[in-house]
N, C-alpha and C positions, 0 to 999 in steps of 0.2 A: 798546111804545114808552113808555107812560105810566110804567111802572116804571123805565125808563131816565131819564126826566125827574126822577122823585122821587129816584133815586140821585144824580143830578147836583146837585139841590138840597141834599141832605143831606151830600154828601162832596166836592163840587167848588167851585162858584162862591164861595159865602160863606166856607166853611172855608179855601180858598186865599187869599181876599182877607184874612182875618184873619192868616194866616201872613206875608203881605207887610207887613201893617201893624205887626205885633208883632215879627217876627224877621227881616224882609227876606230876604236871600239866604243867611242862615246855616242854614236849615232848608229842604231841597228839599220840594216837594209829594209826597204819596203818589201813586203811579201810579193812574190811573183805571181802574177794572174795568168795561169797557164791557158786560160780560155779567152782572154781579152781580144784576140785576133778575130774571134767569131762576131763580136759586135763592131769592132773598128773597121774591119776590111770587108764587110758585106758589100757585094756589088763590084769589087775591084776585079779586073781581069788578071789572068796569070802574068801577062806581059808587064802590066803596071806594078804587080807585086814583086816580080823579079827585078824590075828596074829599081824600085825602092830598096829592096834587100841589097842589091849591088852597091847602091849609094851609101846606105847605112853601114854596111861593112867596110867599105873603103874608108869612110870616116873614122870608124872605130880603130882600124888598123893604123891608120895615120896618126891618131891620137896616141895609141900605145907605143908606136915607134918613136914618137916625139918625145915621150917621157925618158927614154934611155934609162930604164930602171936598173938599180943597183941590187945586189943580193940583200943588202939590209932593207931596201923597199919591198922586195918580194916576200920578206919574212914578216912584214907588218901585218897586223891582225884587224879584222873587222867582226861585226856581229851579225850573223845570219839569223833570221827570225825562227827557224826550225832547227838548224844545225849547230847553233851556238858560235863559238870562236872559229873562224876560218882565216887562212893567210891569203894574201894577194896572190901568191903563187899557186895555191889551191883553187882560187877562183879562176885564174887564167887557164890553168890545166883543164878545169871543168868546162871551160868554153870550147876548148879543142875536142874534148871527149864528147860533149853534147852534140857537136857537128858530126862526129864520126858516128855516133849513135843513129842520127838521122840519115847519114849516108848508107848505113847497114839496113836501115828500115826500108830505103828506097830500093836498095839492091834486092832485098828479099821480095818486095812486091813485084819488081820487074821480072825476077827469075821465075816466080809462080806461074807466069803465062806459059812457061816451057815444061811444066811438070809432065804433061802427057808426051810431049815431043821428044823428051830424052829417053823415054822408055826405061829399061832396066838400069841405065846409068844413074838414075835417081838415087840409088844407094850410095853412090860415090859422090854425091853433090849435096853437102850439108845445108847449103842455102835453101834448098827446097824442102828439107825435113825439119827445120827449126821454126 
């Protein structure tokens, strides 16, 4: 999953935002390869992956902060290859929700190891039943 996050940092969020800011809808986004990490990061240690992700995320956040985006810029549109017209604001919100989805996924996987240990409280712990 960390490779997937790195790939997104390098090819999705900021690169697509740049397309919206510089070319608008005249240049569609490249389709996102959800499996590129399997080829690219084969043999990488978790430590190396985490270091690269931290570096790429810091670069992306610094770029985003440096833009000082206005409401007008956030309303600019781009062309997603599957979804059609999207705004810069929607792209950036999706970046946040994408990360939250992975955090939820990690939480569910971590919680599963306690399924038997919590006994009858499982009924009150939705993270174990979803």
